[in-house]
VODOZA-254820 format. One record per residue (C-alpha): x negated, y negated, z negated; residue in three letters. Coordinates in Angstrom, 2 decimals. Example, Ala and Ser with C-alpha at 12.3 -4.5 7.8 and 13.67 -1.06 7.14 Angstrom:
BEGIN
        u        v        w   aa
   -12.30     4.50    -7.80  ala
   -13.67     1.06    -7.14  ser
end
This chain:
BEGIN
        u        v        w   aa
   -18.29   111.77    28.13  met
   -21.88   110.65    28.75  arg
   -20.79   108.37    31.57  ile
   -18.44   106.52    29.21  trp
   -21.19   106.11    26.66  leu
   -23.48   104.75    29.39  phe
   -20.78   102.29    30.55  ile
   -20.13   101.19    26.97  leu
   -23.84   100.56    26.34  ile
   -24.24    98.59    29.60  cys
   -21.11    96.52    28.94  thr
   -22.22    95.76    25.38  ser
   -25.63    94.62    26.60  ser
   -24.10    92.31    29.21  ile
   -21.64    90.83    26.71  leu
   -24.42    90.31    24.16  tyr
   -26.60    88.53    26.76  ala
   -23.64    86.29    27.75  gln
   -22.92    85.43    24.09  lys
   -26.60    84.69    23.50  ser
   -26.70    82.35    26.53  asp
   -23.50    80.63    25.40  glu
   -25.01    80.04    21.97  asp
   -28.17    78.62    23.58  ser
   -26.10    76.30    25.79  val
   -24.12    75.07    22.77  lys
   -27.37    74.49    20.90  lys
   -28.75    72.39    23.78  ala
   -25.60    70.24    23.88  val
   -25.43    69.88    20.10  asn
   -29.09    68.83    20.07  gln
   -28.13    65.69    22.03  leu
   -25.50    64.72    19.45  phe
   -27.83    65.40    16.54  ile
   -30.40    63.15    18.25  ala
   -27.77    60.43    18.71  met
   -26.68    60.63    15.06  lys
   -30.28    60.44    13.84  thr
   -31.34    57.84    16.46  ser
   -34.13    60.19    17.52  asp
   -35.39    59.09    20.94  ser
   -37.82    62.01    21.23  ile
   -35.09    64.58    20.65  leu
   -32.78    62.77    23.08  ile
   -35.40    62.93    25.84  arg
   -36.03    66.59    25.02  lys
   -32.31    67.27    25.55  ser
   -32.42    66.22    29.21  phe
   -34.08    67.65    32.29  ser
   -36.61    65.51    34.13  lys
   -34.12    64.11    36.70  asn
   -30.95    64.05    34.62  ala
   -27.95    61.94    35.62  val
   -25.50    60.16    33.29  leu
   -22.16    58.87    34.53  gln
   -18.85    57.70    33.11  thr
   -15.46    57.30    34.74  ile
   -13.65    54.03    33.95  thr
    -9.88    53.68    33.47  lys
    -9.61    52.52    37.08  thr
   -11.42    55.62    38.34  gly
   -14.71    53.87    39.11  glu
   -17.79    55.99    38.45  val
   -20.55    54.11    36.65  lys
   -24.15    55.32    36.48  asn
   -26.14    54.97    33.28  glu
   -29.91    54.91    33.28  asn
   -31.41    57.59    31.02  ile
   -34.16    55.26    29.76  asn
   -31.58    52.58    28.86  asp
   -29.46    55.21    27.12  phe
   -32.43    56.48    25.09  val
   -33.44    52.94    24.15  leu
   -29.95    51.94    23.03  ser
   -29.54    55.07    20.90  ile
   -32.99    54.67    19.34  ser
   -32.04    51.13    18.24  lys
   -28.83    52.27    16.54  ala
   -28.72    52.48    12.79  glu
   -29.25    56.10    11.72  lys
   -26.01    57.97    11.01  gln
   -23.94    55.21    12.69  ser
   -23.19    57.16    15.89  leu
   -21.17    60.35    15.67  glu
   -19.67    62.23    18.57  glu
   -17.48    65.14    17.52  arg
   -17.03    67.65    20.30  ile
   -15.12    70.87    20.84  lys
   -16.43    73.43    23.29  phe
   -13.41    74.11    25.44  ser
   -15.00    76.09    28.27  asn
   -18.51    77.35    29.02  ile
   -19.35    78.96    32.35  leu
   -22.78    80.46    33.07  ile
   -24.28    81.85    36.24  asp
   -27.98    82.62    36.00  gly
   -29.81    79.35    35.33  asn
   -26.72    77.13    35.65  leu
   -24.21    76.36    32.91  ala
   -21.12    74.19    32.95  ser
   -19.56    72.90    29.73  val
   -16.20    71.17    29.26  trp
   -16.05    69.45    25.87  ala
   -13.32    67.09    24.61  pro
   -14.72    64.61    22.09  tyr
   -14.00    61.84    19.62  glu
   -16.59    59.11    19.11  phe
   -17.09    57.29    15.81  tyr
   -19.21    54.23    15.09  tyr
   -20.08    53.73    11.42  lys
   -17.38    56.26    10.53  ser
   -14.70    54.28    12.38  gln
   -12.93    55.85    15.35  phe
   -13.99    54.17    18.61  ser
   -12.71    56.27    21.52  his
   -12.17    59.76    22.86  cys
   -12.38    61.62    26.14  gly
   -14.00    64.62    27.75  val
   -17.64    65.35    28.48  asn
   -18.51    67.52    31.45  ser
   -22.06    68.86    31.23  phe
   -24.15    70.70    33.78  gln
   -27.20    72.39    32.28  leu
   -30.13    74.13    33.91  val
   -32.32    76.80    32.39  lys
   -36.01    76.34    33.05  ser
   -38.85    78.09    31.24  asn
   -36.19    79.94    29.22  asn
   -34.81    76.66    27.85  glu
   -31.47    74.96    28.59  trp
   -31.62    71.25    29.46  lys
   -28.84    68.81    30.34  ile
   -29.02    67.93    34.02  gln
   -25.79    66.00    34.37  tyr
   -23.13    64.43    32.18  ile
   -19.99    62.72    33.35  ile
   -17.35    61.64    30.85  asp
   -14.04    59.91    30.42  thr
   -13.38    57.31    27.74  arg
   -10.10    56.09    26.32  arg
    -8.60    54.79    23.09  lys
    -5.11    56.23    23.52  glu
    -3.82    59.81    23.52  asn
    -6.59    60.94    21.19  cys
    -6.10    63.73    18.67  lys
    -7.49    62.64    15.33  lys
end
């Protein structure tokens, strides 16, 4: 009987730690979208790791790189509350200091639907804090659930 209690306690601790990490990963991703909505360049920079990479896949399959500094500048110039990206956390995988997030999204500009797609995030945990290391996304105007 004691062995089962021990196994139950260990399993509960592991599941709690996993849930806690998942919540922290979600918080790190959501921080980016809060920063975009509020045009907060400081919070945007805080969302990313030092050497983060941004990429998007075009309709033709070409991968385009986006400079982080250009991204931060463009967001900081946007009218506050004009950019809104609504995401759904579809899948979160965590192994130690690495997390992978798959998140379908819809993007709105001044409350008007613009496009949809999927964000794929890679996050790293450093100094007990999750940061976005890599984002690649798709963008389309058709086949979007609204």
